[in-house]
C-alpha positions as CSV (number, residue, x, y, z in Angstrom):
1,M,30.3,7.5,-12.4
2,N,26.9,6.7,-13.8
3,K,23.9,8.8,-13.5
4,T,22.1,7.3,-11.0
5,A,25.4,7.6,-9.1
6,V,26.1,11.0,-9.8
7,L,22.5,11.9,-8.8
8,A,22.7,9.7,-5.2
9,T,25.6,12.4,-4.7
10,V,24.0,15.4,-6.0
11,T,21.0,14.6,-3.6
12,A,23.8,13.8,-0.5
13,L,25.4,16.5,-0.8
14,T,22.5,19.0,-1.3
15,V,20.7,18.4,1.6
16,L,24.0,18.2,3.5
17,L,24.9,21.7,2.4
18,F,21.5,23.4,2.2
19,A,19.9,21.5,5.2
20,Q,16.0,22.4,4.9
21,P,13.1,21.1,7.5
22,V,12.7,17.3,7.2
23,R,9.9,16.5,4.5
24,A,8.3,12.8,4.5
25,C,5.2,10.9,3.0
26,S,3.7,8.9,5.1
27,A,0.9,6.2,3.8
28,I,-1.3,3.8,5.3
29,D,-0.2,0.3,5.3
30,A,-1.1,-1.9,2.6
31,W,-3.3,-4.3,4.4
32,E,-4.9,-1.6,6.3
33,A,-5.7,0.3,3.2
34,W,-7.0,-2.6,1.4
35,W,-9.1,-3.8,3.9
36,A,-10.7,0.1,4.2
37,A,-11.1,-0.6,0.5
38,A,-13.1,-4.2,0.6
39,D,-14.5,-3.3,3.9
40,T,-17.3,-1.3,1.7
41,N,-20.3,-1.1,4.6
42,R,-17.5,0.1,7.4
43,D,-18.8,-3.0,9.7
44,G,-15.5,-4.0,10.9
45,T,-15.9,-7.5,8.7
46,L,-16.2,-8.8,5.4
47,D,-19.6,-10.6,4.7
48,R,-19.3,-13.2,1.6
49,R,-20.7,-10.3,-0.9
50,E,-17.7,-7.9,0.1
51,W,-15.2,-10.8,-0.3
52,Q,-15.7,-11.2,-3.7
53,R,-16.3,-7.7,-4.8
54,A,-12.8,-7.3,-3.4
55,A,-11.5,-9.5,-6.3
56,K,-13.0,-7.0,-8.8
57,N,-13.5,-3.6,-6.7
58,P,-11.8,-1.1,-8.7
59,D,-10.7,1.0,-5.4
60,T,-8.8,-2.3,-5.2
61,A,-6.9,-2.6,-8.1
62,N,-3.9,-0.6,-6.6
63,F,-2.8,-4.0,-4.5
64,V,-1.1,-6.7,-5.6
65,I,-3.0,-9.8,-4.2
66,T,-1.4,-13.2,-4.4
67,F,-4.0,-15.4,-2.5
68,R,-7.3,-16.5,-4.3
69,F,-10.7,-15.2,-3.7
70,G,-14.0,-17.6,-3.5
71,R,-16.1,-19.6,-1.7
72,A,-13.8,-22.5,-0.3
73,A,-10.8,-19.7,0.9
74,F,-13.9,-17.4,2.9
75,R,-14.7,-20.5,4.5
76,R,-11.5,-22.1,5.2
77,L,-10.6,-18.5,6.2
78,D,-14.0,-18.3,8.6
79,D,-12.4,-20.0,11.7
80,N,-15.6,-19.2,14.1
81,G,-17.9,-19.9,11.0
82,D,-19.9,-16.5,12.1
83,K,-19.8,-16.0,7.8
84,R,-17.9,-12.9,8.4
85,L,-14.5,-12.4,8.0
86,Q,-12.7,-10.3,10.8
87,Q,-9.3,-8.5,10.6
88,N,-7.7,-11.0,12.9
89,E,-9.0,-14.1,10.7
90,L,-7.5,-12.5,7.4
91,R,-3.6,-11.7,9.7
92,A,-2.3,-14.5,8.0
93,L,-2.7,-13.0,4.5
94,Q,-1.3,-9.6,5.2
95,A,2.2,-10.4,3.8
96,Q,0.2,-11.6,0.6
97,I,-1.2,-8.0,-0.3
98,D,1.0,-4.7,-1.1
99,Y,0.5,-1.7,-3.3
100,V,1.3,-2.2,-7.1
101,R,2.7,1.3,-7.1
102,H,3.7,2.9,-3.3
103,P,1.4,6.1,-2.4
104,C,4.7,7.9,-1.6
105,T,6.6,7.3,-4.8
106,D,5.3,9.9,-7.0
107,W,6.1,12.1,-3.7
108,A,10.0,10.9,-3.3
109,E,10.2,11.7,-6.9
110,E,8.8,15.1,-7.4
111,Q,11.2,15.8,-3.9
112,R,14.2,14.6,-5.9
113,N,13.1,16.7,-9.2
114,R,12.4,19.6,-6.8
115,I,15.9,19.8,-5.1
116,L,17.8,19.4,-8.1
117,R,15.8,22.2,-10.0
118,E,16.6,24.5,-6.8
119,H,20.3,23.7,-7.3
120,D,20.8,23.4,-10.8
């Protein structure tokens, strides 16, 4: 058995033998987190300035985004022509936003290591 299989087996047996309360990490959906970082004035819409800044905003750096920012994209997405992007106008982009590293990754690794340390 390789090291990963052994670790998985040990983890599974540990959970079965030493049942503890369930612990979990929950994180906001990548789309919702990106929107919160991009909507800097918190008005529920993105104006052109927020849209352009979202591409460079350090708060949006934790996301992989596969669509292009720019004026042409803004105009194309602004269905009602009000020069603001509402969430419903950007829903098609949801699948194109993801975390670079999911916020729960560190938590899950920490929990796995804690269990292994406790049962060494």
